[in-house]
C-alpha angles and dihedrals in degrees: 000000000000124000113256113255112252127202115250126171111250111257093237091055089046091055100042101041143056121228116243100174139282141261129213086276109020147051108226111215135177117219107234094234116102093194090090134015093253125172130171130207110206112188107228094228119121121243097007118143102159135042092237089062091067117090115259090258095049088050092055091047091051091051092047090050093044093050092049096048090047095052096045090046092054091047095047097044101029096228129178094223138014116219118200122181144161104196103149094183093130100024111033094192105106112261133154118221116214109192125174108216127202125200105251094026112142092269102033118169100004127069118287098228113113094358096117140344115276117268105215121223120257114227090256093052094046089051089051092052092047090051092050093050097039096100094051094044089056092048093048090046090051091050125269 
């Protein structure tokens, strides 16, 4: 009999992000790059690489969480555009990037990937981001 597959956060996501909490479906992770407000939702479902591999209920939950996260991030950070992407070329574990973009940011209007080295958060900056996102995190953890 084979061992059940257990969800485990990909080591690259573990190394590059800061845990903010979790929902009934996802790990909520902040990319440790203060250049952009950048949060990931990682469905805590083992072996999933694509959205279509989630159950219908999980897909709907992911869209609800992603929409709530997108709206709150835009309100909290006052961006010009919200980028949401599930690329998975470097890290195949399903994860959705939510990136607030600003006209005139270092990569505008192009993609942010590979534009510059990450600028890690200071403790003070990290606390400020946590405070801005606290109401949403509480809402997501209670169930959107």
